[in-house]
N, C-alpha and C positions, 0 to 999 in steps of 0.2 A: 689366605683365611677367611671362611665365608664375613661377609658383610652383616648378614640377616638370616637368615631362617630362608631365606628366600632370591638373595642375591648372595653372588656366591664370584668370588675372582679366580677363577681358571686356567690352568698353566696346560702343557703338555701330562703330568704325571698324573695329576686327576681330570684327565677333560674325556676319559672313559669312563668313568664313573660317575661322574656329574650331566653329561653331558648323553651318551651315547647307551646306556644305563639304567640313568633318572632320566629320560623319557620314555621312556614302558611304562612311566609311574605317570605324569602328568609334560606335557610341551615343556619346549626349554628352549631359550630366546638367546641364541649366542651374539654379545655385544662385542667384533672386534673394533678396539677403539687405539689411540696412541694420544700420549698426554700433553702432545706439540699441537693437537687437532682441534681447531675452535669450533667446529660444528658435534663434536665427538662431546664436549662439555657440555655444552649448551643441552645437546636430547640427554644427555646423561641423566640431569632428574627428572625428564617425565616419565622416563622408563625407567628409576627406582620409584616412583609414586606408582605405578602403576602395578609393580611386581608387589608392594607393598599393601594397596588398595583391594587388588585381585585375593589374594594372603593365599599364594598356594596352590592359584590357578595353573598357571605357571610358574620355574625359576626362569629366571636372568645370571644368566652363566655369562660374564668380561672375561674377556681376551685381551690383554695386550701384546699388540700384535710386535712395538719394538722386541720385547723378552721373552713373545711367543713366536717366531717369525719361521716356526717348521710344520705349526697349528695354521696361519697364515695361507702361506704355500700349500699347506695340503687342502683348505677348505677355499683356493682358487681367489684368496684375497686382493684385491688390485689397488682398493683404494679403501678408505675408512670417511667416516662408520661404514657399517658392513654388517646389518641384523637376517641370522640363519635363523632360522625357529626348523626345531626338530623336533622329531613325535615316531616311535618306538624305530630311534635308533637311525633314525636318515632325515636326511632334510626335505623342511616338504614348504617353501613359501620362504619370501625371501624379499628386505630390503637395502637399498641405497640410498647413505646422504644424509642430511638431515632433515626430520619428519616429525610433525605436526602429530599429534598424540591420538587422534580421530584414527590416521593411519595403523598406526600400532596396536589401538583396537579391531579395525578390519582385520588387519593379520591376522590376531590372537582369538580370533571370535570363531570361526571355525571349527579350530580344535580342543578348545573348550569344555572344559564336563559340569554341565549345568544342570540345575534340579530340570528342568523344562525336558529333560531331555530320557526321563519315566516314562513322561508322557507320547512322546517320540520311538519310541521304544515302544508304545502301548502300541501305535498305530503303524507304523512298520509291523508288525504280527498281526494286526489287523487285515493290511492290504494282501498278505504271504497268505494269508487265510481267505482272500474274496473278497474281501470286505471290502471295495474301496473305499462307497458313500461314508465308512464308518472310520479308517483311517486319514479322509480328509478333514472329518470334523474334527474329528481329538491334534490334526494337524495345525488346525484356525484355529481350536483353542487353545496349543500353545504358543503358536507366534502372541497370539490377546497378549498371553503372559509374560510372555520375557520376546517382543521382537529382533532383540539384539541377536537373539542365536539363530542365527543364520542357516544352519545346519536344517530346519524347521523349514523355513523358505525353500532353501533345495531338496529337498526331503518333498514337497509340496510338486514343485516343477516337474522330479522327475517321474508322479506319479500321477499331472494332468499329463503328460509325456505319454506316458502307458495307457493311460484310459481316452487315448485318442483328442483332450481336451487343448491342441494346441492353442491354440490363443488364449488361455488363460494363463497356460505355461510360454508361454512369451512376452505375456505383460508383467509376468511376475518377473521373473528375469531382467528383463529390460528393467525391472524398480531398483536391481538390486545392486550396493555398489561393485566399481568396476575390480574391485580385489578378489569383491567375493566369486566376483562370474566367473574371473584366471585363479583362482583355487583348485586343489587337487579332485575338489567333489565337481568347482561348480566347469569348471572348462568343457569333458563331456558333457555336459549336458548341454551346455550353446552347442556344441555340435553335433547333437542327438538331436536339438530344436533346428537345427540348420538343417537338417534329414526332411523332418517332419517337417518343412513347409518343402518342401523338393518334392515329397510323396502325393502333400496337399494337395499340390498344384498342377501336378501331373493325374490328378486323378487316381480310382480304382488298383491295382497291384494287375486286376488282368485286363486292361482296358489297356495298362501299359504295354503284356505283354503282344495283346489284339496286334497294336500296333508294332511290336518290336519283332511280330513273323514277317509286315512285312517290310519291315525295313532297317532288318538284322543291326546295322555297322552304324546305326545312329546313336554315337557318346553321351547326350540329354535325356537320350530315351534309356539309356544303358547303367546311366545313373541314379535317373529318378524306381529302378528297379531294386537295386541295390537299398536305396533310402528304405523304399518297400522292406524291402529283403531284415535291412538293419533295426525297425523299426520291431518285426517278430523273431529279433535273433537269431534269425533263421542266417548268420553270420558266414558260413561257406558258402552258401547262395549267390550274397552279397558281392563275396571275393569276386567269385567267379563272376558275377558280373561285371565285376571293376576288369577283369580281366579284358573279359569279350571288346570291352571298351575301347583297354589301351593294348590291343594287340593291334590292330594296321596301326597303330601309330600312337605308341610311347608317352608322345606329348604332346597328344590335341587338348583342340581346346585352348592352348598355348600350354599347356603345363598341370589348367585347376586338375583335370581329374586324378592326375598322378597327383598333384597334393590332398587331395582328399581324401587318397587311398592310404597316404601315409598318415594324415591324422588318428585315420581308424587304426592303424597298425597303432599308436602307441594311445586309442584311449582302450584297446581292448589286450594292449598288452599281458598285463594280470588276469583276466580272465576266460584270455583262451589263447594263453601263450602257442601252444605246438602250430591251431591254424596262422598264427602271425608267424610263424616262423617261417613255416609253408607257402606262405604267397608271396613271403618279404622273398624267398626263394628266387620266382615267378618271378617274381619283377625285378627281380635281377639281371636275369636270365633277359625279360626283355629289354632292358637296356643298357645291355652288353652282348 
């Protein structure tokens, strides 16, 4: 039975309705707990206070693992308390153990619908129309009005990166809380920032290509080439550069190039799935 409109005890029978279907309307934070768990009892009032305070911006779904062992096994819960945040039917973030209120706020913030999102959408529309200056001005206004909406800050980082303002992107990104940097939106931006720094230090693509003509097996130059092409959204060109770096030795640079490529596969899995499949196969062929 629902404890309130925003706090619901969840079982195998209503998990699909409350969590899977419900998370298409607003985020659902699933609290896997047990009656014998002291930290669970410590955290519970913190979560219930947040759920009531935010009044429907997210739903708190409580799962007693003693009574719902199948759900706990299904979602890989090995200890309690474990907290999984669902959005659009999928888990998008996780916390484990007793956490302060600030940690839950950081977990939730990137996924909440807020009034400042209207300005954010105007900014993104301006950027898509080619007006980066207006987009940045609108995002800065939105950030000033609602500094806790971290999606605005991540959008600013993204636009700074796409317009070559690498130092501003790095300064803003590094100022964000770790939970935001490691979020589904934040983690790929951190990777892009790393490539932007690589491209910046290597010089223009034309210079990199000129050096590669003289030293085609230089893996650092190949990574710089891949970085430039990723920033230009020439994903196939970037993958080809990685392959050329890995062809003589798949573990070149102590495996760092391969690790970078695997991160790029993860980053582009939704945006360019067929390309990722193609080059995953090519990487497997090199490895085996």
